[in-house]
Each structure stands twice: as structure tokens, then as C-alpha cells.
C-alpha positions in Angstrom: 83.8 107.9 84.4 86.8 106.2 86.0 90.3 107.0 84.9 93.5 106.8 86.9 94.3 110.3 86.1 92.2 113.2 84.9 92.5 113.4 81.1 91.0 116.9 81.1 94.1 118.3 82.7 96.3 117.7 79.7 98.3 120.7 78.6 97.4 122.6 75.4 101.2 122.6 74.5 101.0 118.7 74.2 98.7 119.2 71.3 100.6 122.0 69.6 103.8 120.0 69.7 102.4 117.3 67.3 103.7 117.2 63.8 100.9 115.6 61.6 103.4 114.9 58.9 105.5 112.6 61.0 105.2 109.1 59.6 106.0 106.1 61.6 108.4 103.7 59.8 106.9 100.7 58.1 106.8 97.6 60.2 108.8 94.6 59.1 108.8 91.1 60.4 111.5 90.5 63.1 114.4 88.1 62.6 113.7 86.2 65.9 115.0 86.4 69.4 116.9 84.2 72.0 116.4 83.8 75.6 118.6 82.5 78.4 115.6 81.5 80.4 112.7 80.3 78.1 112.8 78.1 75.1 111.7 79.9 71.9 110.1 77.8 69.3 109.5 78.4 65.6 106.1 78.4 64.0 105.2 78.4 60.3 102.6 81.2 59.6 101.8 81.2 55.9 105.1 81.7 54.0 107.0 83.0 57.0 108.6 81.4 60.0 108.2 83.3 63.4 109.7 82.8 66.8 107.4 82.6 69.8 107.5 81.4 73.5 104.6 79.2 74.6 103.3 80.0 78.1 101.9 77.8 80.8 101.9 77.4 84.5 104.6 74.7 84.1 106.9 77.6 83.4 106.3 79.4 86.6 109.5 77.8 88.3 111.5 79.8 85.7 110.1 83.1 86.8 112.6 83.8 89.6 115.4 83.6 87.0 113.6 85.7 84.5 112.9 88.4 87.2 116.5 88.2 88.4 117.4 91.5 90.1 113.8 92.6 90.5 112.7 93.0 94.1 109.8 95.5 93.7 107.3 95.8 90.8 105.2 98.9 90.7 102.0 98.6 88.7 100.9 102.2 88.1 97.3 102.9 87.5 93.9 101.0 88.0 92.1 101.1 84.7 91.4 98.1 82.4 94.8 96.3 82.4 96.2 97.2 85.8 93.9 95.1 88.2 94.3 92.0 86.0 98.0 92.3 85.4 98.9 93.2 89.1 96.9 90.2 90.5 98.2 87.8 87.9 101.8 88.9 88.5 101.4 88.7 92.3 99.7 85.2 92.2 102.2 83.7 89.7 105.3 85.1 91.5 104.0 83.8 94.8 103.3 80.3 93.2 106.9 80.4 91.8 108.3 81.2 95.3 109.8 84.4 94.1 110.6 87.0 96.7 109.2 89.9 94.7 106.7 92.5 95.9 104.0 93.7 93.5 102.6 97.1 94.5 99.9 99.4 93.1 100.6 103.1 92.6 97.7 105.6 92.3 97.3 109.3 92.4 96.7 110.7 95.8 93.0 110.8 96.5 92.0 108.3 93.8 88.8 106.5 94.3 90.5 103.3 93.1 92.3 102.8 96.4 89.3 100.9 97.9 89.1 98.7 94.7 92.8 97.9 94.9 92.4 97.1 98.7 89.5 94.8 97.8 91.9 92.9 95.6 94.4 92.3 98.4 96.7 95.3 98.0 97.4 97.2 101.2 99.0 100.4 102.4 99.9 98.7 105.7 101.8 96.0 103.8 103.5 98.4 101.5 101.7 97.1 98.4 99.5 100.1 97.8 100.6 103.7 97.7 100.9 107.1 96.0 102.1 106.6 92.4 105.3 108.5 92.4 106.3 106.9 95.8 105.8 103.5 94.3 107.7 104.4 91.1 110.7 105.5 93.2 110.9 102.2 95.0 110.2 99.9 91.9 112.8 98.0 89.9 110.2 97.4 87.2 107.7 100.2 86.7 104.7 98.9 84.7 103.0 102.1 83.5 99.3 101.4 83.0 97.7 104.8 83.3 95.7 106.1 80.4 97.5 107.0 77.2 96.6 110.7 77.5 97.9 110.7 81.1 101.1 109.1 79.9 101.5 111.9 77.5 101.2 114.5 80.3 103.3 112.9 83.0 106.0 111.0 81.2 108.7 113.4 82.3 107.7 113.1 85.9 107.6 109.3 85.7 111.1 109.2 84.1 112.5 111.6 86.7 111.1 109.5 89.6 112.5 106.2 88.4 115.6 105.0 90.2 118.8 104.2 88.4 118.7 100.8 86.8 115.0 100.5 86.8 113.1 99.1 83.9 110.1 100.9 82.3 107.3 98.4 81.2 104.4 99.4 78.9 101.4 97.5 77.6 100.9 99.8 74.6 103.2 101.7 72.3 101.2 104.9 72.5 103.8 106.7 74.6 106.5 106.1 72.0 104.2 107.4 69.3 103.7 110.5 71.3 107.4 110.9 71.9 108.1 110.4 68.2 105.6 113.1 67.4 107.3 115.7 69.6 110.9 114.7 68.8 111.7 113.2 72.2 113.0 109.8 73.3 113.1 107.6 76.4 116.1 108.2 78.7 119.0 106.3 77.3 120.0 104.7 80.7 117.0 102.5 81.2 115.6 99.3 79.7 112.2 99.9 78.0 110.1 96.8 77.4 106.5 96.2 76.5 104.1 93.3 77.1 100.8 93.9 75.4 98.0 91.4 76.1 95.7 91.1 73.0 92.5 91.6 75.0 90.8 93.8 77.6 92.1 93.6 81.1 89.1 91.7 82.6 89.7 88.9 80.0 93.3 88.7 81.1 92.3 88.0 84.7 89.2 85.8 84.0 91.1 83.4 81.7 93.9 83.2 84.1 91.5 82.3 86.9 89.4 79.9 84.8 92.5 78.1 83.4 94.3 77.2 86.6 93.5 73.6 86.5 94.5 73.1 82.9 98.1 74.5 83.0 96.9 78.0 82.7 95.1 80.1 80.3 95.1 83.8 79.4 95.3 86.2 76.4 98.1 86.0 73.9 100.5 88.9 74.2 103.1 90.6 72.1 106.3 91.7 73.7 108.9 94.2 72.5 112.3 95.3 73.7 112.8 98.9 72.8 116.0 99.5 74.9 118.1 96.9 76.4 120.9 98.5 78.6 121.1 95.6 81.1 121.2 92.7 78.5 118.3 91.1 80.5 115.4 92.9 78.9 114.1 90.0 76.7 114.0 87.5 79.5 112.3 90.0 81.8 109.6 90.8 79.1 109.0 87.1 78.5 108.8 86.4 82.2 106.2 89.1 82.6 104.2 87.6 79.8 104.4 84.1 81.3 103.3 85.5 84.7 100.3 87.1 83.1 99.2 83.6 81.8 99.7 84.2 78.1 99.4 81.0 76.0 102.0 82.4 73.6 104.1 85.5 73.2 105.2 86.9 69.9 107.8 89.6 69.2 107.0 93.0 68.0 108.4 96.6 68.3 106.7 99.5 70.1 106.1 101.3 66.9 104.7 98.3 65.2 102.5 97.7 68.2 100.9 101.1 68.4 100.3 101.2 64.7 98.5 97.9 64.7 96.7 98.2 68.0 95.2 101.7 67.6 94.4 100.8 64.1 92.7 97.5 65.1 90.4 98.9 67.7 89.2 101.5 65.2 88.6 98.6 62.8 87.1 95.1 63.3 87.8 95.1 67.1 85.4 97.9 68.0 84.7 100.6 65.5 84.0 98.5 62.4 81.8 95.9 64.2 79.8 98.8 65.7 79.3 100.3 62.2 78.5 96.9 60.7 75.8 96.1 63.2 74.1 99.5 62.9 74.1 99.3 59.1 72.9 95.7 58.9 70.2 96.3 61.6 68.7 99.1 59.5 69.0 97.1 56.3 67.2 94.1 57.8 64.4 96.2 59.3 63.9 97.9 55.9 63.6 94.4 54.4 60.7 93.6 56.7 62.3 91.9 59.7 61.1 92.8 63.2 63.6 94.8 65.2 64.3 91.8 67.4 64.9 89.5 64.3 67.0 92.2 62.7 69.3 92.4 65.7 69.5 88.6 66.0 70.5 88.3 62.3 73.1 91.0 62.6 74.7 91.5 66.0 73.8 88.1 67.5 74.9 86.3 64.4 78.4 87.9 64.7 79.0 87.7 68.5 77.2 84.4 69.1 78.0 82.3 66.1 80.4 83.6 63.5 83.2 84.5 65.9 82.9 81.2 67.7 83.6 79.3 64.5 86.6 81.6 63.7 88.0 81.2 67.3 88.4 77.4 66.9 88.4 76.6 63.2 89.6 79.8 61.4 88.1 82.5 59.2 87.5 80.4 56.1 85.6 77.7 58.1 82.7 80.3 58.3 82.4 80.1 54.5 83.2 76.4 54.2 80.3 75.5 56.6 77.6 77.2 54.5 75.2 75.6 52.2 75.6 76.2 48.5 72.8 78.8 48.4 74.2 80.5 51.5 77.6 80.6 50.0 76.3 82.6 47.1 74.8 85.1 49.5 78.1 85.2 51.4 79.9 85.8 48.1 77.7 88.7 47.2 78.2 90.4 50.5 81.8 89.8 50.7 82.4 91.0 47.1 80.5 94.2 47.8 81.9 94.9 51.2 85.6 94.3 50.9 86.8 97.4 49.0 84.6 99.9 50.8 85.7 98.5 54.1 89.3 98.5 53.0 89.1 102.2 51.9 88.2 103.2 55.4 90.7 100.8 56.9 93.6 102.2 54.9 92.6 105.7 55.9 92.7 104.6 59.5 96.1 103.1 59.2 97.5 106.1 57.4 96.1 108.4 60.2 97.6 106.2 62.9 101.0 105.7 61.3 101.3 109.4 60.6 100.6 110.5 64.2 97.4 112.2 63.4 95.2 109.7 65.3 97.4 110.1 68.4 97.0 113.8 68.1 93.2 113.4 67.8 93.2 111.4 71.1 95.2 114.1 72.9 92.9 116.9 71.6 89.7 115.0 72.4 91.1 114.5 76.0 91.5 118.2 76.4 87.8 118.7 75.5 86.4 116.2 78.0 85.9 118.8 80.8 83.8 120.9 78.5 82.3 118.1 76.4 82.1 114.8 78.5 82.0 111.6 76.5 78.4 110.4 76.4 77.0 106.9 76.1 75.6 105.2 73.0 73.5 102.5 74.5 70.3 104.6 74.5 69.7 104.4 70.8 67.0 102.1 69.4 69.5 99.4 68.0 71.1 98.8 71.4 67.8 99.0 73.3 66.5 96.3 71.2 69.7 94.4 71.9 68.9 94.4 75.6 65.6 92.7 75.0 67.1 90.1 72.6 69.8 89.2 75.2 67.3 88.8 77.9 65.3 86.3 75.8 68.3 84.6 74.1 68.7 81.0 73.5 72.4 80.4 72.4 71.6 77.2 70.7 69.2 79.0 68.4 71.4 81.9 67.2 71.6 81.9 63.4 74.5 82.3 61.1 73.3 84.8 58.6 75.4 84.4 55.4 75.0 88.1 54.4 76.2 89.2 57.8 79.1 86.7 57.7 80.1 88.0 54.3 80.2 91.6 55.5 82.0 90.9 58.7 84.6 88.5 57.1 85.2 90.9 54.3 86.0 93.6 56.8 88.3 91.4 58.9 90.1 90.3 55.8 90.5 93.8 54.5 91.9 94.8 57.9 94.4 92.0 57.7 95.4 92.9 54.2 96.2 96.5 55.1 98.5 95.4 57.9 100.1 92.8 55.8 100.7 95.3 53.0 102.3 97.6 55.5 104.8 94.8 56.5 103.4 93.7 59.8 104.2 90.0 60.7 101.4 87.5 60.5 101.5 86.9 64.3 100.8 90.5 64.9 98.1 90.8 62.1 96.3 87.7 63.4 96.3 88.7 67.0 95.4 92.3 66.4 92.6 91.6 63.8 91.3 88.1 64.6 92.2 86.6 68.0 91.6 89.7 70.0 88.2 90.1 68.4 87.0 86.5 68.7 88.6 85.5 72.0 88.4 88.6 74.1 86.1 91.5 72.9 83.3 89.6 71.1 82.6 87.3 74.2 82.1 90.4 76.2 80.0 92.0 73.5 77.9 88.9 73.5 77.5 89.1 77.2 76.8 92.8 77.7 76.4 94.2 74.2 78.5 96.1 71.6 77.4 99.4 73.1 78.6 98.4 76.5 82.0 97.6 75.1 82.2 101.0 73.2 80.9 102.9 76.3 83.3 101.2 78.7 86.6 100.6 76.9 89.7 102.7 77.3 89.6 106.3 76.3 91.8 105.9 73.3 89.7 103.0 72.0 86.4 104.7 72.8 87.5 107.8 71.0 88.5 105.9 67.9 85.4 103.7 67.8 83.0 106.7 68.0 84.9 108.5 65.3 85.2 105.7 62.8 82.1 103.5 63.3 79.9 106.0 61.4 82.3 105.8 58.5 81.9 102.1 58.2 78.2 102.4 58.7 77.7 104.9 55.9 80.2 103.5 53.4 78.7 100.0 53.7 75.2 101.4 53.4 76.1 103.7 50.5 78.4 101.5 48.5 78.3 97.8 49.5 74.6 97.2 50.0 73.5 99.3 47.1 75.9 97.2 44.9 74.1 94.0 46.0 70.7 95.5 45.6 71.5 96.8 42.1 72.7 93.3 41.1 76.4 94.1 40.7 78.1 90.8 39.6 80.3 89.1 42.2 84.0 89.9 41.9 85.3 86.4 41.3 88.9 87.5 41.7 88.1 88.8 45.2 86.5 85.6 46.1 89.4 83.6 44.7 91.8 85.8 46.7 89.7 85.1 49.8 89.5 81.3 49.4 93.3 81.0 48.6 94.6 83.7 51.1 97.7 82.4 53.0 96.3 83.9 56.2 93.8 81.1 56.6 96.5 78.4 57.3 98.3 80.9 59.7 95.0 81.5 61.6 94.5 77.8 62.0 98.0 77.5 63.4 97.3 80.2 65.9 94.0 78.5 66.8 96.1 75.6 68.0 97.7 77.9 70.5 94.5 79.6 71.7 93.6 79.6 75.5 93.0 76.2 77.0 89.5 77.2 78.1 86.7 79.4 76.5 86.2 82.6 78.5 83.2 82.7 80.7 81.9 86.2 81.3 79.3 85.0 83.8 81.3 83.2 86.5 82.5 85.1 89.6 85.9 86.8 89.1 88.2 88.9 91.3 88.3 91.6 88.5 85.5 93.9 87.7 84.6 95.6 84.4 84.7 99.4 84.7 81.3 100.7 84.1 80.4 104.3 83.2 77.5 105.5 85.2 
């Protein structure tokens, strides 16, 4: 298992310090932002207007101004995000003619030194070194070590940063941890976040694959938690542009960690895992061969349904069905929405209260005694290997029952976030775009089990914990309702058909990456694989 820092070394006192009753504030839509470098634009999403910045390689000439005062950027860690972000930043800043050095900081003795060297970072050139040495020299410290390692080492990181340096994060987990123990970031530093809405390899692959079409990448949220210098917003936007983000939307670190940790336990990973397991069993019970059952469940989602959502929106899945298939979709959707939402609301409450962060920390402390195993040896995923080997992408079906279950869960996830006050841009990116444009393409290429086994520790922990809950509640409540002839809830269907999120998703589809990600072509980034 590859991690930038050993999780098992976390202190027991970190866990004891948590206050489970601590509740994160409800998220609210932000009023908008201004920039002295980039041109924000307003977009209409449902009944709200939000401010974004559109990316593109044509903006690279503005990067030197956005990064004004930054001479050294230290990217700390070498997990999922760090290889992609470091390479994208280096390449973009070089193309912009900016005299800024991007360096990698790793713990002494890390096996990742060789991988960083293979990507062009070098001790001899001063772009690769021990993490705290790199932190001390950096004007912008982008902290991309594991969440659990951040919880252990944050004091050492803060102490090592030089006066006036900016702390950059790609996840709000550390703020959630500090909130839980009653601590804060040092008041004398800028704290910003740029959070790509996809796994690290997709950030790099789309950047490489979109070079000839004014850039491509993964959408990113950005947040300014502390702005001592008055330049934090422009720096965050510059960072996002340099990563190749097609558009950047504003969030807060608290809103980000609530939606992100929640999302990966929901439709991004945990829920889709549970949906496939439950549907696979259901279809085999109904008489399908294992191969057909996997095709009608998993392949239908990753190879058909999400492709429609990516380019045309959620409702287009339903609109494209025949009248008979629409009735099947309605039955599945009506039966699945509330059971799925019950679990999703529980997840959100656990995340926003700090309980889920506490779970991650405690799980990390157990890994030396109880290493995290793999799930890909079970029957479902072994069948999946055979199906992928014989796959014909042009013949993957769109199963209307599968579509009803999947879409119901996605809509329920969106509704929980909207009811908690999250803005549409964040809801759509955390519940729709990240699923269909980043994670599902990898699931289709390597399998859902591969994604669960090889994602970040925080995501892996959550997926394994919550996937069985989705599996069981759908099997116990949703599918039995259909089998027992429970009437379709017409109000639920009307709410789905008329939901304001559909128009907002379509608007976001217009801002999607300029190319579809290819997981098969050669790339300078490598997916981390657990042996």
C-alpha cells in the first residue's frame, strides 16, 4: 500500500480529542468574488446566479501576475493528486514563462523518490527533497499528504513554513479536524484551497489529452479561508487555471469537506458499489447468467448511463427511454429514492458532525494491526473481469431498472446537499460531474472494485463502510417494494421530472472538459495500485 506517510503512526490522542457533537455550520451559497487577474463570469444555475472563472490555456499568460511574489512552490506528498498537480503546475508555469520552481517534498526514505524522479523532478536541480526542507523554502506549500497524515503533522508543517508563505490544500479535511479539536490555522498566513473534482490521474490525463484544444482538465472548486496578503483569491484562481480546470467555482473549506467526504461515500464510490452488488444478485436470482447480470448492472452504469449524463444531463437518461422502459424506470426510481436518501442523510449528518472524520482517524490507527484488504476477489468482481475482457462498447445496454436505481440515488444525493444549503455548482460537481467525467470512466476501464481498492484512504474507508448499507437497504426496501407491486409514487416522479437541477446540470455540461478522458492512452501519471 502506497502512502506518502505512514497512517498507522497516528497518535491515539488525536482520536481522543474529537468531540462527536461538534456540528459543522450549514453551507450557504456565496455572494460572488472578484479578481484583479482573471475575469469572473456569472452563470445561471436553476434559480440562482453563481460566479465562476472559466479556464483554458489561453489564460496561461496571466499566470505570472496571479503568482506574483511566488518563487518556490512545494508540492508535499506523492499520492493521487500530487503527481498530477505538480506536473501540471510545472508545465503550465513553464509555458507561461514564469520564473517559478515547482518542487516535490517527501518524507526521508520514501519509495516515491524514484517515481518523482521519473516525472522529471530531481535532487540535483533542487526540485525534489525531504518534505520539511521543501516546506521551509516554499512560498506556496501545497499539502497533498494523506488526510490522516495531515492530522498528525499539521503542527510541524505550520512551524516549518516561512513567514508570508501560503498554505494550499486540495481538501477541507484538515479544517474539519482542527474544528473538532478546537484549533485553527495560524492567523499570519494565507490559507487557500483548490480542489479538483476528480482523482489525480484524471487531472493529468485530461491536461495532456487536451493540449491541442485550449486545454482540458477536471473542474475545481476553490476557497479562500484566510487572506492576510489580499492576494489569496488570485493565487487560488491561478493555481486552478494552471491545473487545467475548465471552470472554477467558489466554496468554503467547511462546505468542501462536508460535500466531498459525503459524496465519495455516496454516488461517487460507496453507493455505486452497493448498487452494483445488489443489482447483480437481483438479476442472477431472476435467471440471468452472471455475465449478463454484470452487464445489465455495472456495465450499464459505467458504459452507458453516465455517458448520457456527462453530455446531456440526468433527465436525458429517462427522456431517451421507450414508453415501456420509462415505466420500469419509474418503478425503480420510485422504490429506490427514499431508501437511498435515508442512508445519504445519515452520511451527511455523520460527516457534518465530525463523526466521519473521527472514524477515518481511528481506522488509520488500526491499519498496522488490521491492514485494509482488497474487495476484487469476490464473485461479482471476478465476473466483471471476464465481462471487460470480452466487452464490445457498442453493445452495452441501458437497463431501465438499473437506470432508475442509479438516477434515484444520484438525485437523492443532490437533494440532501441542496437541503443543507450547498450551492448548485458544488452539488453538481460533487454528485454528478466527478462521477461521470472522472471516476466512472476509470471504473469502466478497470472496475468498480479497482477504484475502491486504490482510492485515497479516506475514500476507501468510507466506501467500504457505507456500500453495504446501500446494498442492504435497496435489497430490503426498494426491490421488495417493486416485487410486491407497490404503486409508483407519482409525486416523486413529478418532482424528478420538474427538478430545477436538470437545467443546472445541462449548463454545467456546456463547461465540461473539451475532450473525453481516455484511460488507455499513454500518460506520464500512473494509477497507484495496491499489490
